N, C-alpha and C positions, 0 to 999 in steps of 0.2 A: 806216586801221589797218594798221600794218606788221607783218610777221611776221618773227620771228627764227628762222632755220633752224639747228638745232644739228648741227654736223658729227659724223658717226658716227666712232667710233674706228677706226683702221686695224686690220685683222685682225693677230693676233699673228704669223701665218705670214709676212705681208708685211714686218713690222718685222724679223723674224729674217733675212729674205732680204737686207736692206740692211746687216746687220752684217758688218764685215770681220773674219774670224777672225784671231787672233794665231797666227803660226806657232810651233810648239814650238821651232824652231831659234832664232828671234829671242828668245824668252823665256829660252832657255838662255844666250844671249850677253849678256843684260841685266846691268848692273852695279848691284846693290842699294845699294851705298854711294853711288854717284853719284845715284841716285834719292832716297835719304834726304837728302843734302846739298842737292840742288836744291829740296827742299821747305822749306828754311830761308831766311828773308829776310836775316837778319843775317850779315854776313861773320864776325863774332866767334864766333857760334854754330857756323857751318860749321867754322871752325878748331878750336874746342873739341871738336866731335864727331869730326872726323878724328883729332885727337890722342888722344882717349879710345879710339877703335877701334884705333889703332896700339898703344896700351898693352895692350889686351885680347888682340890677336892676336900680340903680340910682334914687330911689324913692320907693313908696309903691309897693309891689309885688302883683299887681292886677292879677286877673284871666286872663285878656287879655294879660298882659306882660308874665305871666308864660306860657300860652298856646303857644304864639308865640315862646318863647325860646324852650319849650319842643318839638315843632313841627319841629325843625330843624333836619337835617340829623345827624347821629352819628359823622361824621368827623367835621361838623360845630359846634356841641355842644362841642366837644373836643377842637376845636380851640378857641371857646369863653371862655372856662374854663382856658386854658393856657394863653390867653391874659390877662384875669382878674388876674390870679396869678402874671403875670409880672407887672401889674399895682400896685398890693399890695406891691410887693417888691420895686418898684420904690418909693412908698410913705414912705418906711421905716418901714413897718409893721413887727412886730416880727414874728418869725417862728410859734409860737403857734397861733397867730392871723390869719396868712395865712391858717394854717391847719384847724382852727375852721370854718372859713368862707367858705372854700372849702367843708368842711364836711356838712355845712348847705345846700349848693346848691346841693350836691350829695344826701342828704336825700330828698330834694324836688323832684329831678329827680326820685328817687325810688318810691315816691308816684305817680308821673305822669305816670311812667311806668306801675304801677299796674292799673291805671285808663285807660290805653290805649292811653294816650296823647303823650308818649315819646317812641322812639325806643330803648332807652338805660336807664338802671337803675343807670347810673352814675359811675359804676365800671370801672377801668382801663383807664379812659380818661385823668387824670391829676395826676402827682405825687405830694405828699405832701412834705413839707420841713422837713429835719431832725432837730428835736428840742430836746434840753436837758432840762428837767424840773428841777425845784428847783435849780437854780444856786447858790443862797445864802439862806441858811436855818438856819443861826446861830441865828437870832433874837437878843434879848437883854439878858444880864446876870441876874443871880438870884438876885444880889444886886439891880439892877434896878427894877426887878419885885416886890421885897419887898417894895420899895419906892412907886411904882405904887399902890399897894394894900392899902396903908395908905392914899392915896390922897382923896378919896371921903368922908371919915369920916362916922359916923353912927348917926349923930344928926338931920338928916332930912330924909324924905321919899326917896328923890333922892339919898342921900348918902347910905341909906340901899340897894336900888335897885342896884346902881352902884357897891357897894362893893360885892354884891352877884354875879353880872355879871362878874366882873374882877376876882374874885376867881374861878369861874367856868371855865373861859377861860384859866387862868394860871395853874390850877391844873388838868384839864381834856382834854385840847386841842380840844374842839369841833369846828366844822366849824360854820360860821355865821348862815347859814340857820337852822342848827340843834338846835341852841339856840333860834332863833326867832320863829320857828314853834312850840315850846313846849307849852303845855297847863298846867294849874294847876294840872289837873288829871294825868299828866305824872310824877309828883314829889311825892316821898314818903319819908317823914322825918323818919319814923320808919325803913325803909329799907336802908335809905341813898342812894337812887337811883333816877336818872332822866332817863326816857325812851325817847329816841330820834329817829327820822326818819333819819337814816344814809344815806350817799351819795350812790346812786345806789341801795338802798334797797327797793324801791317802798314804800308801806305803812307799811311794817313790821318794828316794833319798836325794838330797842335794848337798853339794860340798860347800863348806866354809873354809876359806884359806886363812890359816893362822899365822900370826907373827912367829918368828923364831923363839922369842921369849915365852910365848904361850905354849907352843909345841914342846919346848924343853921342860916347862913346868908340868905339863900333863905327863910327859915321859918319866920325869923324876918321881912323880907321885905313884905311877903305875909300878915302877921298879921297886919302890919302897913297900908298896901295898902287897906285892907278890902275886897279882892276878893278871899280869901283862900278857901271859901266854894263852889265856882263855878268851878267844874272840867273842864268845857268847855271854861273857860275864858283863855286868853293868860297868860302865866306864867309871862312874862315881858311886862309891858304896858308903853305907853307914859305917861308923866306926864303933869302937868298943864302949864308948860312954853310954850307949843304950844297948845293953847286952842282948836283949831279946831280938833286936833287929840288926845286930852287927853282921856285916857281910852282905846284907840285902841292898837292893837298889835305893839310892838316895831319892826320896820322894819329892814331888813338887812342893809340898808343904814343908818338908825338911829344908829345902833350899831357901824357901821364903824365910823361915826362922833363922837360918844361918846368916843370910844377908842382913836381916834386921839386927842381929846381935853384933855383927861387926860395925854396922852403922852407928849403933849406940856407943860402941867402944871408942869411936873416933869423933863422936859429937854430932852425928847426923841422925836425927830422930825421923822415924817413919820411912827408913830406907827399905826398898823392896827390889826384887829382881827386875820388875818392870820399870821401876824408876831408874835403875841402872841402864836399862835399854833406852829410856828417854835421854839419859845423860850422854850415852855414847852417840846417839843419833844427832843430838844437838851439837856435841863437840865436833862431829864429822861435818856438819853444816858450817860451823865456824871455821874449820880447817880448810874447807873447799870454797870459802867465800859464798856460801849459799847455793852451791850447785846441787839442786834438788834431784836432778836426773841421776847423777853419779851416786848420791846418797840413797836413792831409791833402790839401787842394786845392792848396796850395803845392808840396808834395813830389811829388804825383801818385802816391802809393802807393795801390794798390787796396784793400789790407787795412788797416782801421783799427787792427788789433792791432799792426801794425808800428810805428805811431806811439806806441802805449803802451809799447813797448820803449824807444824814444827818450826818452819822458817819464820812465820809471823810471830809466834811466841818468842822466838830467839831474838828477833830484831826489835820487837815492840814499837812498830811504826806509829801506832796510836799514841803511845806515851811520848814519843819523840815530837809529834806534832803538838800535843798538849803543852809540852815544855816550851816549844817555840811560841805558841800563842800566849802563854803565861809571860814570856819575856817581852812580847809586844805590848801586852796590857799593863805590865809593870813599868814600862819605859816612860820616858818623859813625854810631854805633850807634843 
């Protein structure tokens, strides 16, 4: 018979003796904005937070400005936040923009509170605006998407790359960052899969199952581009038309510009990667007869209610009832 000896917990005094105290001087020199941005994985989120904080402080969010703001009393901080919200509304900022900028300031206050700079962590000081996401989710119809996919052609490296990109966007509805972050090693032709870093998933990758046409289009582009053997290389790269960035990763802004150019070429003004995502999701709802649960898996929206917004916009029940009432009112006595 064996005995299991349970280790006694170390005395609290011994544990405290091993802790290295943080010098007040080091804490005073810490940069709360840098700490806040370092906690964000997405480069786009970092840029958005930095921009929002610059707007709030009327310039760079230096440690001196942040410390002066964080050192105010709680009522003074609340007043400052509510005045700022009022200024945003006067400027005509959308509800989502107001909420995002307030969220950035509250997140900074949370960091300052943990550092001992602020008496409040930002909660309960200002109300956000009620915003309805996805007002118009319809995108463009399938006929227009077919025309778009034919636009790049396949007789050049750019045509091969752009055909692969547009097919991926139209058939799988990925977000911009999910496409531009992908590396060659994330693509498997034999599995017909692309492993992406999804929104809010941290570093955990999830698979997108591709159609044979899209998988073949990506493979044809990689073969022509010559970087198919490097698993760490960007899947989609900039091309020679911008010499200083040739061979670098295609950026989210570059993808935005590319989609807009092809949209204009086929007569679709204001086309964006996200509008293609809307288009693909709406087409999926049409094809499945409004099966929001199946399309939720396709779109990777966490909240099923988001898909009901898509379905409502797709079916336009309000307009249908209006036309019915119009027919009744225009009918005979």
